[in-house]
C-alpha positions in Angstrom: -63.9 14.9 96.0 -62.4 18.2 95.6 -58.7 18.9 97.0 -57.8 19.9 100.5 -55.1 21.5 102.4 -53.7 19.0 105.5 -52.2 21.1 107.9 -49.6 19.3 110.3 -47.3 19.7 113.1 -43.7 18.4 112.7 -41.9 16.7 115.1 -39.9 19.6 116.2 -43.3 21.9 116.6 -43.0 23.9 113.7 -46.3 23.7 111.1 -46.4 22.8 107.4 -49.1 22.0 105.0 -49.6 20.0 101.7 -52.4 20.6 98.9 -53.8 17.5 98.0 -55.6 16.9 94.7 -59.0 15.0 94.8 -57.4 12.0 94.4 -55.5 12.5 97.5 -52.0 12.9 96.0 -49.7 15.7 97.1 -49.6 18.7 94.5 -47.9 21.2 96.9 -45.8 21.2 100.0 -45.1 24.2 102.6 -42.2 25.2 104.1 -41.9 24.8 107.8 -43.7 27.8 109.9 -42.8 28.5 113.6 -46.3 29.5 114.5 -49.8 27.9 113.4 -51.1 31.3 112.5 -48.2 31.8 109.8 -49.0 28.4 108.3 -52.8 29.4 108.1 -51.5 32.4 106.4 -49.3 30.4 104.4 -52.6 28.2 102.9 -54.6 31.7 102.6 -51.4 33.0 100.2 -51.6 29.9 98.4 -55.1 30.2 97.6 -55.0 33.8 96.6 -51.5 33.3 94.6 -52.5 30.2 92.5 -54.8 32.2 90.5 -52.2 35.5 89.9 -50.3 35.2 86.2 -46.7 34.9 87.0 -47.2 33.1 90.4 -45.7 29.9 89.0 -41.9 29.4 88.2 -41.0 25.8 87.0 -37.4 24.7 87.7 -35.7 21.8 86.6 -33.1 19.8 88.8 -30.0 18.4 88.0 -31.0 15.1 87.5 -33.4 16.5 84.9 -36.5 16.4 87.3 -39.0 19.2 86.9 -40.8 20.9 89.4 -42.4 24.4 90.3 -42.3 26.8 92.9 -45.6 29.2 93.9 -44.5 32.6 94.5 -46.4 35.5 96.5 -46.3 38.7 95.1 -43.3 39.7 97.3 -41.5 37.1 95.7 -41.3 34.6 98.5 -41.8 30.7 98.0 -45.0 29.8 99.6 -45.2 26.4 98.1 -43.2 23.7 95.9 -44.3 20.7 93.9 -43.1 17.1 93.9 -40.4 16.3 91.2 -41.8 15.3 87.8 -40.1 13.2 85.0 -41.5 15.7 82.2 -42.5 19.6 81.6 -45.7 18.4 80.6 -46.3 16.3 84.2 -45.1 19.4 85.9 -47.7 21.8 83.5 -50.4 19.3 85.0 -49.3 19.6 88.3 -49.6 23.7 88.0 -53.0 23.3 86.9 -54.4 20.9 89.3 -52.8 23.4 92.2 -54.6 26.2 90.2 -57.9 23.9 90.0 -57.8 22.7 94.0 -56.5 25.6 95.8 -59.5 28.2 95.7 -62.0 25.9 97.3 -59.7 23.3 99.2 -60.9 22.3 102.4 -58.8 22.5 105.1 -57.9 19.2 107.3 -56.3 20.5 110.4 -54.3 17.1 111.7 -51.8 19.8 113.8 -53.6 19.2 117.5 
């Protein structure tokens, strides 16, 4: 099984998506979007930008956990990872997004 994007509707009516790896683990989460079309554009942005050099930025939280953000060409964050215990596992998460995002199927659960 390959990765997939799950598009969901939040309780407040906004839309968001997760990119799941082939094992079902969430590897990237979006912001909230007011419109479904905007969320779909966000998914396309992840597909494109996941292959762009310099699109990923790794960060460390105040409790020494590691995470990454994926940025569009305009610098806007289009997705954020979960927290990882090590820099190496964070890097593995980036590689998983790069591998899964381009061909990930869309599972629209927002209806």
